[in-house]
C-alpha positions as a LaTeX table, in Angstrom:
\begin{tabular}{lrrr}
\hline
Residue & $x$ (\AA) & $y$ (\AA) & $z$ (\AA) \\
\hline
Met1 & $-26.04$ & 31.11 & $-40.89$ \\
Gln2 & $-26.89$ & 27.54 & $-40.09$ \\
Thr3 & $-23.42$ & 26.43 & $-41.20$ \\
Lys4 & $-21.77$ & 28.83 & $-39.04$ \\
Phe5 & $-23.76$ & 27.60 & $-36.06$ \\
Lys6 & $-22.73$ & 24.07 & $-36.78$ \\
Tyr7 & $-19.21$ & 25.06 & $-37.03$ \\
Tyr8 & $-19.25$ & 26.86 & $-33.68$ \\
Ala9 & $-21.14$ & 23.90 & $-32.11$ \\
Tyr10 & $-18.77$ & 21.24 & $-33.33$ \\
Ser11 & $-15.75$ & 23.54 & $-32.39$ \\
Ala12 & $-17.13$ & 23.76 & $-28.82$ \\
Met13 & $-17.70$ & 20.17 & $-28.62$ \\
Ile14 & $-14.11$ & 19.17 & $-29.76$ \\
Phe15 & $-12.72$ & 21.72 & $-27.25$ \\
Ala16 & $-14.88$ & 20.25 & $-24.55$ \\
Leu17 & $-13.81$ & 16.75 & $-25.42$ \\
Leu18 & $-10.06$ & 17.89 & $-25.63$ \\
Met19 & $-10.35$ & 19.29 & $-22.02$ \\
Leu20 & $-12.11$ & 16.26 & $-20.73$ \\
Ala21 & $-9.22$ & 14.12 & $-22.09$ \\
Ile22 & $-6.66$ & 16.33 & $-20.45$ \\
Phe23 & $-8.55$ & 16.17 & $-17.16$ \\
Phe24 & $-8.64$ & 12.38 & $-17.20$ \\
Tyr25 & $-4.98$ & 12.14 & $-18.23$ \\
Tyr26 & $-3.86$ & 14.18 & $-15.19$ \\
Gln27 & $-6.30$ & 12.32 & $-12.82$ \\
Thr28 & $-4.86$ & 9.03 & $-14.04$ \\
Tyr29 & $-1.22$ & 10.25 & $-13.78$ \\
Ser30 & $-2.14$ & 11.43 & $-10.06$ \\
Leu31 & $-3.44$ & 8.12 & $-9.12$ \\
Asn32 & $-0.78$ & 6.09 & $-10.60$ \\
Ser33 & 1.79 & 8.16 & $-8.57$ \\
Leu34 & $-0.28$ & 7.91 & $-5.45$ \\
Tyr35 & $-0.62$ & 3.87 & $-5.62$ \\
Ala36 & 3.11 & 3.39 & $-6.56$ \\
Phe37 & 5.77 & 2.45 & $-4.22$ \\
His38 & 7.40 & 5.53 & $-2.47$ \\
Lys39 & 10.79 & 5.90 & $-0.83$ \\
Thr40 & 10.54 & 7.27 & 2.81 \\
Asn41 & 12.48 & 7.56 & 5.87 \\
Leu42 & 10.21 & 6.85 & 8.75 \\
Asn43 & 11.31 & 5.85 & 12.14 \\
Met44 & 9.93 & 2.36 & 12.98 \\
Ser45 & 12.24 & 1.58 & 15.89 \\
Gly46 & 9.32 & 0.89 & 18.39 \\
Leu47 & 7.89 & $-1.84$ & 16.34 \\
Cys48 & 10.25 & $-4.66$ & 16.70 \\
Ser49 & 11.86 & $-5.35$ & 20.11 \\
Gln50 & 14.70 & $-7.44$ & 18.64 \\
Asn51 & 16.05 & $-4.49$ & 16.42 \\
Met52 & 15.15 & $-6.12$ & 13.17 \\
Pro53 & 13.53 & $-4.63$ & 10.18 \\
Ser54 & 9.46 & $-4.28$ & 10.60 \\
Phe55 & 7.09 & $-4.51$ & 8.06 \\
Val56 & 3.21 & $-3.39$ & 8.49 \\
Val57 & 0.14 & $-4.06$ & 6.49 \\
Tyr58 & $-2.90$ & $-1.89$ & 7.24 \\
Tyr59 & $-6.27$ & $-2.93$ & 6.14 \\
Ala60 & $-9.97$ & $-2.37$ & 6.97 \\
Asn61 & $-12.89$ & $-4.56$ & 6.80 \\
Asn62 & $-14.81$ & $-2.43$ & 4.30 \\
Cys63 & $-11.95$ & $-2.35$ & 1.74 \\
Arg64 & $-12.20$ & $-4.07$ & $-1.59$ \\
Thr65 & $-8.68$ & $-4.76$ & $-2.32$ \\
Cys66 & $-7.54$ & $-5.23$ & 1.23 \\
Thr67 & $-8.22$ & $-8.98$ & 1.44 \\
Ser68 & $-6.09$ & $-9.83$ & $-1.50$ \\
Thr69 & $-3.20$ & $-7.40$ & $-0.25$ \\
Leu70 & $-3.57$ & $-9.03$ & 3.13 \\
Asp71 & $-3.37$ & $-12.56$ & 1.73 \\
Ser72 & $-0.36$ & $-11.80$ & $-0.44$ \\
Phe73 & 1.49 & $-10.25$ & 2.51 \\
Glu74 & 0.93 & $-13.23$ & 4.61 \\
Asn75 & 1.88 & $-15.63$ & 1.69 \\
Val76 & 5.07 & $-13.64$ & 1.20 \\
Thr77 & 6.11 & $-13.30$ & 4.81 \\
Ser78 & 5.48 & $-16.93$ & 5.28 \\
Leu79 & 8.49 & $-17.58$ & 3.20 \\
Phe80 & 10.47 & $-16.06$ & 5.98 \\
Gly81 & 8.80 & $-17.33$ & 9.18 \\
Leu82 & 5.31 & $-18.40$ & 10.61 \\
Trp83 & 2.03 & $-16.64$ & 11.54 \\
Gly84 & 0.33 & $-17.82$ & 14.62 \\
Asn85 & $-2.62$ & $-15.98$ & 16.38 \\
Gly86 & $-1.92$ & $-12.74$ & 14.53 \\
Thr87 & 1.54 & $-12.83$ & 15.49 \\
Phe88 & 4.70 & $-13.28$ & 13.04 \\
Tyr89 & 7.71 & $-15.35$ & 14.08 \\
Ser90 & 10.80 & $-14.93$ & 12.17 \\
Gly91 & 14.61 & $-14.52$ & 12.44 \\
Tyr92 & 14.75 & $-12.12$ & 9.67 \\
Phe93 & 12.20 & $-9.45$ & 10.44 \\
Cys94 & 9.01 & $-8.52$ & 12.47 \\
Ala95 & 5.67 & $-8.20$ & 10.72 \\
Trp96 & 2.47 & $-6.72$ & 11.62 \\
Glu97 & $-1.18$ & $-6.98$ & 10.37 \\
Phe98 & $-3.04$ & $-3.70$ & 11.48 \\
Asn99 & $-6.95$ & $-3.74$ & 11.14 \\
Ile100 & $-7.89$ & $-0.21$ & 11.19 \\
Ser101 & $-11.54$ & $-1.08$ & 11.32 \\
Ala102 & $-11.04$ & $-3.08$ & 14.58 \\
Tyr103 & $-8.78$ & $-0.27$ & 15.96 \\
Asn104 & $-11.39$ & 2.35 & 15.49 \\
Leu105 & $-13.77$ & 0.06 & 17.54 \\
Asn106 & $-11.06$ & $-0.44$ & 20.17 \\
Leu107 & $-11.10$ & $-4.18$ & 19.35 \\
Thr108 & $-7.25$ & $-4.46$ & 18.98 \\
Ser109 & $-4.62$ & $-5.61$ & 21.23 \\
Asn110 & $-0.81$ & $-6.47$ & 20.88 \\
Leu111 & $-0.07$ & $-3.57$ & 18.72 \\
Pro112 & 2.71 & $-1.17$ & 19.14 \\
Asp113 & 1.60 & 2.52 & 19.50 \\
Ser114 & 4.18 & 3.41 & 16.92 \\
Ala115 & 2.16 & 1.52 & 14.32 \\
Val116 & $-0.73$ & 4.05 & 14.83 \\
Ser117 & 1.50 & 7.20 & 14.42 \\
Ile118 & 2.94 & 5.78 & 11.17 \\
Phe119 & $-0.55$ & 5.31 & 9.80 \\
Asn120 & $-1.52$ & 8.74 & 10.83 \\
Gln121 & 1.70 & 10.23 & 9.45 \\
Ile122 & 1.51 & 8.58 & 5.75 \\
Gly123 & $-1.79$ & 6.80 & 5.58 \\
Ala124 & $-4.35$ & 9.62 & 5.56 \\
Asp125 & $-7.12$ & 7.05 & 6.06 \\
Arg126 & $-6.26$ & 5.17 & 2.83 \\
Val127 & $-5.88$ & 1.50 & 3.03 \\
Pro128 & $-4.41$ & $-0.90$ & 2.04 \\
Leu129 & $-1.29$ & 0.63 & 3.26 \\
Met130 & 2.01 & $-1.26$ & 3.46 \\
Val131 & 5.43 & 0.09 & 5.17 \\
Phe132 & 8.58 & $-1.76$ & 4.50 \\
Asn133 & 10.93 & $-1.01$ & 7.38 \\
Gly134 & 10.28 & 2.79 & 7.07 \\
Glu135 & 12.09 & 2.70 & 3.75 \\
Tyr136 & 9.28 & 2.10 & 1.36 \\
Tyr137 & 5.52 & 2.45 & 1.54 \\
Lys138 & 2.72 & 1.62 & $-0.81$ \\
Ile139 & $-0.91$ & 2.95 & $-0.60$ \\
Gly140 & $-3.64$ & 0.94 & $-2.42$ \\
Gly141 & $-4.11$ & $-2.52$ & $-3.81$ \\
Phe142 & $-2.64$ & $-4.28$ & $-6.80$ \\
Pro143 & $-4.04$ & $-5.33$ & $-10.23$ \\
Asn144 & $-3.94$ & $-8.92$ & $-9.23$ \\
Asn145 & $-2.41$ & $-11.41$ & $-6.61$ \\
Gln146 & 0.60 & $-12.45$ & $-8.54$ \\
Thr147 & 1.76 & $-8.83$ & $-8.90$ \\
Ala148 & 1.03 & $-8.27$ & $-5.24$ \\
Tyr149 & 2.97 & $-11.29$ & $-4.37$ \\
Asn150 & 5.88 & $-10.37$ & $-6.53$ \\
Asp151 & 6.04 & $-6.72$ & $-5.50$ \\
Ile152 & 5.85 & $-7.44$ & $-1.69$ \\
Leu153 & 8.75 & $-9.98$ & $-1.93$ \\
Lys154 & 10.71 & $-7.47$ & $-3.92$ \\
Tyr155 & 10.34 & $-4.77$ & $-1.35$ \\
Ile156 & 10.83 & $-7.08$ & 1.61 \\
Cys157 & 14.03 & $-8.30$ & $-0.07$ \\
Leu158 & 15.21 & $-4.62$ & $-0.67$ \\
Ser159 & 14.36 & $-3.76$ & 2.75 \\
Ile160 & 16.28 & $-6.64$ & 4.59 \\
Asn161 & 19.37 & $-6.27$ & 2.43 \\
Glu162 & 20.12 & $-9.85$ & 2.73 \\
Ser163 & 20.78 & $-12.28$ & 0.03 \\
Val164 & 18.72 & $-15.15$ & 1.58 \\
Pro165 & 17.45 & $-18.00$ & $-0.65$ \\
Gln166 & 13.77 & $-16.70$ & $-0.56$ \\
Cys167 & 14.93 & $-13.51$ & $-2.32$ \\
Ser168 & 16.81 & $-15.17$ & $-5.21$ \\
\hline
\end{tabular}
């Protein structure tokens, strides 16, 4: 009788561990697909008055990965132009930094209204969020700064469709 009980107990334990492993596998798969780059077709025409490609990074003050993502975004975009007083100047594209925390407290200025609608459309209150000319977007941070730098550069180059020296 005692051997039969042990058999059922071990079988139940193995079954529970198998179910837990399957649950974690699908959770990991779901998160990996959420944090990957996605192709999209968003209208970003209201962001750049010069009819150039537009790139936006959305971040928040209380976000762990936002600082490194924002730093990488600034470093990569600086290859194509200059940042000054929160404004980006370039002949290749327009870039915006959108602080969701400041926006929620009504402390922002100089941001196009269409940037808010884009965040509401695909962000679902998740940051960091980057949108590359309405063609690609990514929710979530990066494993490290080098990966962030490389991936951001890759998607900017894909979006501007130019073989500029910075993209070589």
